N, C-alpha and C positions, 0 to 999 in steps of 0.2 A: 371644892366643886359639888354643884348642888346636883340632885337624883336628875335635872332636864338637862343639865348642860352633858353630863355623861353618856344620855341615852340619844341626844344627837349625832346624826353622822358626817352632817358638813361641817367644815369649820366655819366660826364667824363670819359675817359678812359676804357669804358665799352668793346670794341672791340679792344682797343691797344694788347690785344694777340690773335691771331688767335686761334680756338680751336685746342684741339690735336686730331689727327685721330684716327679712332679705330684700334684695333689689330687685325691682321689676324683672330684670334679665334670668334671675337665678328661677324666680316664680313662673315666668314663662317659659325658661327650659323645664322645669320639674312637672310644669302643666302638659306639656310638650310630650316629656315620654312618657306620660302616663294615659295619654290620650293615643299614642304610637302601641304601648303596651297592650289596651283594650280593642284597637283595629285587627290587632295581628292575631288575636282570640276570637275572633268573629269570623268563622268559615262563610257566612254568607256573603260579608263585605268582602271576604278574599275572592269569593267566586265573582261579583260583578267586577270588582277595581281588576283582577289578571286572567282569571280562565278565560271568561266572556271575551273580551278584547282579545288576547291570544288569537283563542278561536275566530274570530271576525277577521282577523288580519288573513289569516290563513286562507278563508273563504271568499272573500276580498279579491285579494291576488291570486287564488286559484280558478275562480268561476268568469265568465266573462258576463256582466252583467249592466244593461242600459247603454247608455253612451257613453261612459268610463273611458277616458282615452288612454292610450299605450304611453309606458310603461303603469300598467295600474298598480302597481306595488306605490308608486310615488302618491298615487290620489288615496289608495287604501289607507297609510299608514296617519295621513291628516284626520281622517275619520274616527280611524281607532284611537288614535290620541284625545281627540275630541272624545269620544266614548269613555275612554278610561278616566279622563278628568271628571267628567259628569257623575260617574259611575261614584269617585272617590268622594268628591267635593261636593255634590249635589244631594244624588240620594243616599248613599251612606250614612252623610251627615245629618241632614232632615231625620231620615228615620233612628238614627243615635241619640237625638238630641229630642225629639219627639218621645221616645218611651224610657228616656232617663228622665223626662218631667212627670211623666204620668208614674211610675215608680218612685219618684221622690229623690232620684239621685243628685239633682242639679240643686234641688231644693237645699238639701244638704251641703251639697258642694259651696253654695250662693251664701252660706251661715259661717265660712271657713274665713278668718282674714283675707283670704285671698280677694282682690277686686272683680268685678265682674269682666271688667275688660283685660284682665290676665286671662282669665277661663275661656272667654272667646277668643282672644288672641291666640292663646296655645290650641284650642282647635283649629285655627286658620294654619299655624305655623306646622303642626302635626299633617296638614292637609298637602301641604307643599313639599314635606321632606317625602312623603309617599307618592304623590303626582310624581318627582323627581326620578325616585325608583320604577315606577310603571312606565315612566317614559325609556329610560336608559335600554329597560329589557325590553320592551316593543321596539325601540330605535335598533337594537341590536338583531334582533329576530328581521328585523323590515330589510337590513342592511344584508344581511345573508340570503335574503330572497332577490336582492338586486338594486336595493334603495341607492341611489347617487343624491343625496343632495348637494345645493351649491354651499360651498362652506360660510358663505359670507351671511347666507339667510339662516344657519342655524344659532346666530346669536341671537339673528330677531325672533325665531322662533323660540326659544328659551323663554325669553321675556314673555310671548305672548300666550305662552302655556301657565306662564307662574300669574299673568294678569286673568288669564279665564279661570285657572282655580281659583283668584279670589273672589271674581265674580260669581263661579257656581258657589265657594263655600257661602258667601254672602245670601245669594238666595238657599239655599238650604237650613241658615241658621234661623231666616224669618220666616221660612216655610216650617220646621222643627219648633221655634220659639213663641210660636202663636198659635196652632192649631192642636186640637187634640190628636194622641198618639194615631188614634183609628184610621185617622183623616189622612194624617200625614202619610202612612204607609199606602195607601190608596192611591192619592193624588201625586206624590213624590214618586211612583212608580209607572204613572201614566203620563204625567212631563216627561218623566224619562225616555220613553216611549215615542213621544211627538217629537222630542229633542235631538233621538236617533235619525228619525224621518228627516228630520231638516239636514243634520250631517251628511246625510244621503244625496241630498239634494243638490248640496255644495260639491258635492265629486262627480257629479252627473250620472247618475243612476236613472234619469228620463229627462228627456229632451224639454224645457222648459224656453218661453218667452221671456226676451231680457228684462222686461219689464215684471216679470215676476221675481226675479234672481234680483232686481231691485229693491224690491220689497222685503224679501228674504230675508236681509241682511241685517233688518233690526231683531232678528231670531238670535239669541245667543250663540248657541249651537252651529248654526248656520254662519255667524260673523266668524268664530274661532276656527271652523274649518276652513272656508274660503281666506280667511289670515295666513294660516300654516301653508294652503295649497301654495298661495302669492310668495312666502317669505320663502319655500321651497328653492321656487324658482329665481331668486335674487331679488324680487321686488319689494316694498314696503309696503303692505294693508292699511294706509292711514285710515279711510273709512270705515272698515272693520274695527282698528284699534280702538275709535272713536266712541262705536259703539259699545264696546265691553267696557271699555270706562265709564261711559253711563249706566250700564249695569249694577255696575260695581258702586254706582254712587247712591243709585236710586235705592237699590236693593239693600247696600250695608246703612245708608240713614236711618232706612225702616226698620230694618234688623235692631239698631239700637235704640232705636226708640221704642219699639213695641216687644222686645225681646222678654217672655216671662221665664223666670225659674220653677215656676207652678203651674 
């Protein structure tokens, strides 16, 4: 036995066949776990995703605001669900991606064997998981406050929340993946506040002419909120659903085209 063979810790042929790369499903699952872990460590994102929506839900249910019809909790929960979706899928997503790009984290991640599609898919799946948890928590609180939605409408609402999450996530990836972090931070929060206002108008915090309501339906937060109101009453919001699909297609396509890891 030669000195080289004696010093070799591995049996001959151990590395003769390269390891098989993980499949897309395993890669997306690993990326999703990482995204969830990073989110749960971020106190600011938890504030926007959980604390603020819960506080707003109690405020809207307790305070008589504008022309919100009774029972107010039925309308308050729809606006708050939209608020939580926007906070997680849009604002939190955009800011996190923007600063990941600034500090080079995405550049290093993009240099790994993970395809860019897997990285983006992991972020979207993590967003859906987080939104599902938020929705269950907020729904339980609303039920304790007297919310009694139409059972058939709950299934439609689940689909709408998932669609809204994907749509706002695409918007967040587009914003965070194309602009500088400082601009993203300011613009994401500004857009978030404007979208909150549109969600409030959808539940009737102010009396508006019918023509204004027809125009506001193109705003994604208004579309999602009004769609949830319709679903909660047992109806199907066809127009609002089409609006959300259009936002998803346009912003998702632009995000894929212009998203930058640096």
